[in-house]
N, C-alpha and C positions, 0 to 999 in steps of 0.2 A: 170446329169453326165457332167464331165467337159470335154469339147470338144476342148478348146483352151486356150493357155497361151500367153499373152504379156509380154514381158520382156523388162524394161529398159536395156540399155548397161552398160555403165560406173558405176562400183561399183556394179553391178549385175550379169553380165556375165563375164567381165574382172576387175581385180584391177586396174582401171585405173583414178580413181578418184584423186589422188595425181599427176599423169602426168598433168591433166588440172590444178591444182592448182598450179604446179611448172610453167606452161607455161603462166598463169596471171602474176605472180610475174617477170618472165622472161621479159614479154613483156613490163613492166613498172620497170624495174630495175634501171632506171634513176632518180625514185622518190621513196626513201628508205623511206621516212618518212610514206608512205602510204601502205607499203608490209603487215603489219598485217590486216589492213583493207582490203586490196583487198582479202585476203586467207579467211577471215572469210564469205567475201560477197560471195566469190565463194561458199563456204560450205553451207551457209544459203538459197543459190538460186539456188541449185543443180537442173540440168534438164533445167533451162533457158537457151535459145540460147544464145551462146557466143555473138553475135552481141547487145544482151540486154545489157549484164554485161559491154563489153567494152564501149558503150555509156554512161552507167552509172557512171563508174569510170573515163571517160573523162571529164564529164559535173560535176560529183557531188563531187568526190574526188579530181580532179586536175584542175578543172574550165577551161578546154581547149574545142577547137573548136571539136565537134562530129556530123559534117555532114555526110552523107551518104558516100561519097568518103572516107574520114577520117577512118570512122569505118570499111570500107571494106579492105582498105590498112593494119590495125589492125588484121581484122580476116585472111587475106591471110598469114600474118606472123605466126599468132597463129597455123593455119593450118601445116604451114610447121615443125614448132617447135613440134607438139604432134603425127603427123600421125604414124611414125615408133614406137615412144615409146608406143602408145595404142596397136599397133599390137603386139608388143613384151611382153606386160603385161601379168602376169600370170591369169588363169581364178580363179574367186571366187570358193573356195572351195564347191564342188559338182555340179557346173555349168554346166560344159563339162557332167558330168555323168547324169545330168537331159535330157539334149539335147539328148544324147543317149536313156534314156529310153524312152521320149516321141516321138521318130522318129518313123514316120509310124502309129503313135496312135494319136495323137494330133495336131492341126494345131498351129504353134507357128511363133509368128511375134517380131520384134524389134520395139520399139516406143521410140524414143531418141530425145534429144534436139540437137545434133550435127546436121550440116548441112548435109541434104538428101544425096546428092551425095558422101560426104566424109564417112558418115555412110555405105553406099554400098561398098565402095572401101575397108573399113577396114575388112567389114564382108568378102569379098573375098579374102583380105591378109591372114586372118587368117583361111580361107578354111572352112568357117561356112554356107555357102549360102544353101547347100543342106537341112540343119535344118530348115529354116524358109521359110514360105508361103508370106511373106512381110518385108521388112526392110523400116522404114519410119522415117524422120527425118524432121528438121526446114528448113523453117519457118514455116510450117504449124505446129497448135499447137499440143500436145499428146492429149488432149481433142478431138479435131477434128480426128485426125487419128484412136482413138478408136471408134468414131461414125462410123467411114467408114468401120472399120473391122468388126464391129456389123452388119452393112447392108450388106455389099458386101458378107460377108459369112454367111448370114442368122444365126446368133448366137444371142441366149439370154443372157441377163447378167449373169444369173445363171449358164449358160455353159462356162463362162471365168473366169480365174484368171489373175490378175495383178500382177506382179513382180516388185517391185521397191525400191529405196532407197532416194527418193526426194520428196517433197511437191509437185511439179508439176505431179509426178508419181500419187500421191494420190488424186489431182485434177482431173486427167484424169478419174481414176476409178470412183470416187464417185458420179458424176451427173448421170452415166450410171448404178448405181446400181450392179456395179462388185465388187467382194471381191477382198481385196487387201492384199497382202502379204509383209511386209516391211522387206528387207535386212537390218537389223540393225548393226551399226559400230558407232564407237568413234564418228567420225564427223556429224553424223545426229539425235544424242540423244536431243538437245536443239529443233530442228527444229520440231520433232515430240512427243515433250513432253506433249503437249495438243490436239494432233491429235488421234482420235479413228482409229485402224486398225483393222481387220480380225483376222490377224495372224502376227507371229513376227518371225524370225529366223536370227541367227547370219550368216549364210551361207546357201547355197541351198542343203546342204547334206540330207536335210529332206523332200525337195519338193517332190520328187516321192511318199513317203509315204502319205504326206498329201492329193495329189491328190487322191491316192488310198483309204484313208479314207472318203474324202469327196464322192468319188463315191459310197461307200458301204452304206454310210448314206443315200444319195438320192435314193439308191434301196432298201432301208428298209421302 
């Protein structure tokens, strides 16, 4: 029986992936020659903490210093650019309805590459706190948060679904044997071309029905 669902946030609960892409380009708007590479790198590495992405862009794309103080300054600017835009982003179709359907029945968690404190602020500003047993962000990895969720809530992998749209989400679910539901959209097609997923959906409108079907199968 499914007892818990782990959600990524950007691109899974809210349609906010493009907000982050815009912010990376805005952050480096003085370097127009690498704008396309920056956006492609962002999409190819969905779920990677922004500090890792910024450090890579500075060092590998621009040949600039990327010490901790410089990266932290860029991260602070990034946060200022995206916070309200993420909060104002619409829900992925079916996402809010899934939260409502699962409320009081399943334990739900957010595991995101967004910094931990910021992720919690976004959830609060969006009025979603009541739906989640835990909201977790970077710098701790998604794989580690997933391990902790299993251990601290005495869940077996078979009792959990992981809903994500990035390779980092897939990597968090796979080592634990958790079934993975891909939210598929235009920007992650190449990333998942060679990755095996258990289920795939274009939005979350079919998620409650999937959980119901899996529970029926497990009971039979």
